[in-house]
C-alpha positions in Angstrom: -29.9 87.4 192.5 -28.2 85.0 194.4 -24.9 84.9 193.0 -24.4 88.7 192.3 -24.0 91.7 194.6 -26.7 94.5 194.6 -24.2 97.4 193.6 -23.2 95.1 190.5 -26.8 94.6 189.3 -27.6 98.0 189.9 -24.6 99.0 187.6 -25.7 96.2 184.9 -29.3 97.9 185.2 -28.5 101.5 184.1 -26.3 100.2 181.3 -29.3 98.1 179.8 -31.5 101.3 180.1 -28.8 103.5 178.4 -28.3 101.2 175.8 -31.6 99.8 175.2 -32.2 96.6 174.3 -29.6 94.9 172.3 -29.7 91.2 171.4 -25.6 91.2 170.7 -25.0 92.8 173.8 -27.3 90.2 175.5 -25.9 87.7 174.0 -22.2 88.8 175.3 -23.6 89.0 178.5 -24.7 85.1 178.7 -21.4 84.4 177.2 -19.7 86.4 180.0 -21.9 85.0 182.5 -20.9 81.3 181.5 -17.5 82.3 181.7 -16.9 84.0 184.6 -18.0 81.7 187.8 -20.1 83.0 190.4 -18.4 83.9 194.2 -16.0 81.0 194.5 -16.6 79.7 198.1 -13.5 80.5 200.5 -10.8 77.9 200.1 -9.9 75.6 202.9 -6.0 75.6 204.3 -4.3 72.6 202.9 -2.3 70.4 205.4 0.9 69.3 204.6 1.4 65.9 204.4 4.7 64.4 204.8 6.2 61.9 202.2 6.4 58.3 202.9 10.1 56.9 203.2 11.3 54.7 200.0 10.9 51.4 200.5 13.5 49.2 202.7 14.6 53.2 203.7 15.3 53.2 207.5 14.4 56.8 209.3 16.7 58.8 210.6 17.1 58.5 214.5 16.4 61.8 216.4 18.9 64.2 217.6 20.9 62.8 221.4 18.9 64.2 223.8 15.8 64.7 221.8 12.5 62.4 222.6 10.8 60.4 219.6 7.7 61.6 218.0 5.1 59.5 219.1 2.9 58.5 222.1 5.0 58.4 225.2 6.6 55.0 225.9 5.0 53.7 229.4 7.0 54.2 232.5 8.6 50.8 233.6 9.6 50.2 237.1 13.3 50.0 237.8 14.3 46.2 238.4 14.4 44.6 241.5 18.1 43.8 242.6 19.1 40.5 242.7 18.7 38.3 245.8 21.5 37.7 248.3 23.5 34.6 248.4 22.9 32.9 251.4 26.2 32.9 253.8 28.1 30.0 253.7 27.6 27.2 255.7 30.8 26.1 257.9 32.4 23.2 257.4 31.9 20.5 260.0 35.3 19.6 261.5 36.0 16.2 261.3 38.2 14.4 264.1 40.9 12.0 263.1 40.7 9.1 265.6 43.6 8.8 268.2 46.6 6.3 267.0 47.6 3.8 269.1 51.4 3.4 270.3 52.9 1.1 268.4 53.2 -2.3 270.3 50.7 -1.5 272.3 48.4 -4.0 271.7 48.3 -7.8 271.5 46.7 -10.2 268.9 43.4 -10.8 271.2 43.7 -7.3 272.7 41.4 -4.2 272.6 41.3 -0.8 273.5 40.5 -0.6 277.3 39.6 2.3 278.7 40.4 3.0 282.9 38.2 4.8 285.1 34.3 5.1 286.0 33.9 2.5 282.6 35.7 -0.8 284.3 32.7 -1.9 285.4 31.2 -2.0 281.4 30.6 -5.6 280.4 32.9 -6.6 277.4 32.3 -9.7 274.7 35.3 -11.4 274.3 35.6 -14.4 272.1 38.4 -17.2 272.3 39.3 -20.3 270.1 39.8 -23.5 272.1 40.6 -26.9 271.1 38.1 -29.1 270.1 39.2 -31.2 272.6 38.9 -28.7 275.4 35.4 -27.2 274.2 34.3 -30.3 274.5 35.3 -30.9 278.3 34.3 -27.1 278.5 30.5 -28.0 278.0 30.8 -31.8 279.5 31.6 -29.4 282.7 28.9 -27.4 282.7 26.7 -30.1 282.2 28.1 -32.1 284.9 27.6 -29.2 287.0 23.8 -28.8 286.3 23.3 -32.3 287.4 25.0 -32.3 290.7 23.7 -28.3 291.6 21.0 -27.9 289.8 22.4 -24.7 288.3 24.4 -24.8 284.8 27.7 -22.4 285.1 27.7 -19.9 282.3 30.6 -19.5 280.1 32.2 -16.8 282.0 31.9 -18.7 285.6 33.5 -21.5 284.0 36.9 -19.5 282.9 37.2 -18.0 286.2 36.9 -20.7 288.0 39.9 -22.0 286.0 42.1 -18.6 286.1 40.8 -19.0 290.3 42.1 -22.8 290.6 45.6 -22.3 288.6 46.3 -19.0 290.1 50.1 -19.1 290.6 50.9 -21.6 287.7 50.1 -19.7 284.5 53.7 -20.1 283.5 54.2 -23.5 284.3 50.8 -24.8 282.3 51.4 -22.7 279.4 55.0 -24.0 279.1 53.8 -27.5 279.4 51.5 -27.0 276.6 54.0 -25.6 274.1 54.9 -28.8 271.9 58.0 -30.7 272.3 60.5 -32.7 270.3 59.9 -36.4 271.4 62.8 -37.4 274.1 65.8 -38.1 272.6 65.3 -36.5 269.1 66.3 -32.8 268.4 63.5 -33.0 265.1 60.3 -33.9 264.4 58.3 -31.3 267.2 55.0 -30.7 266.3 53.9 -27.9 264.5 50.5 -26.4 263.1 50.6 -26.8 259.4 52.0 -30.3 259.3 50.0 -32.0 261.7 47.5 -34.8 261.0 44.1 -33.9 259.6 41.9 -33.0 262.6 44.3 -32.3 265.2 44.0 -28.8 265.2 40.2 -28.1 265.1 39.0 -25.5 267.0 35.6 -24.3 268.9 34.8 -20.6 269.5 33.5 -19.8 273.5 32.3 -16.4 273.9 32.3 -15.2 277.1 31.5 -11.8 279.3 34.1 -10.3 281.4 34.0 -6.6 282.7 36.5 -4.0 280.9 38.9 -4.8 283.9 38.8 -8.4 284.2 39.7 -8.6 280.5 42.6 -6.2 281.0 43.8 -8.0 283.7 43.5 -11.4 281.4 45.8 -10.0 279.0 47.9 -8.9 281.4 48.3 -12.6 283.2 48.4 -13.8 279.5 52.0 -11.6 278.4 53.2 -12.3 282.1 53.1 -16.0 281.3 54.9 -15.9 278.1 51.7 -17.1 276.2 51.5 -16.2 272.6 47.9 -15.1 272.8 44.6 -14.8 275.2 43.1 -17.5 273.4 46.6 -19.7 273.7 46.6 -18.6 277.6 43.0 -19.8 278.3 43.7 -22.9 276.5 46.3 -24.1 278.8 44.8 -23.0 281.6 41.6 -24.8 280.7 43.0 -27.8 279.2 44.7 -28.3 283.0 41.2 -27.4 285.0 39.1 -29.4 283.6 38.6 -32.8 284.3 39.4 -35.0 281.8 37.0 -36.5 278.7 35.2 -39.8 279.8 36.8 -42.5 278.3 34.7 -44.2 275.8 33.2 -48.0 276.6 34.5 -50.6 274.0 
């Protein structure tokens, strides 16, 4: 009797003994046994399954302050502060060059400092008439043949200045273009003289700062238009005349 309890079986047997064998009763018992299930198995508890939201529906947000369901979100490290800007670079101060007083410089004049730099060598350039420049080079060649030592350019210039000391104004004035004697007009001026008469040749020499400053002062005192005009007049007076060409 696997599916029937003992008390119930004893009661059934007692009823059978009292009634005896009855086919109808046996048939009724069989029908009852078929209709009644055996001892039911213990029912399992049902777990409620939440219904899925309709397609396209957005789930409701949790109340303010409530933690959302599901796995906890991973903790994130706090964001690093942005790098600080580098300190500004101080601007380099630009010094404007000192302005020279108006009227201090002549046409051939440099800004010449005084003091310890007086003996510094400076490059100087003068423009000589073509004929004077030719006599200048001829003088150097003659001195080289006579003494075995070719004088340098600054030595020729200084020799002329020393030889004509005290006569600068005279030689400058004598070289100014003059009108022919007895005529008021006709004085030769640059720009209307014959072609080739105003050819110039460049000569360089190397005086010290103090020497160049003194030459500029002498040129002004003599009334020359420029340092080139002053030295052109002095050298023209000092240098030997060019040799006459043989015919």
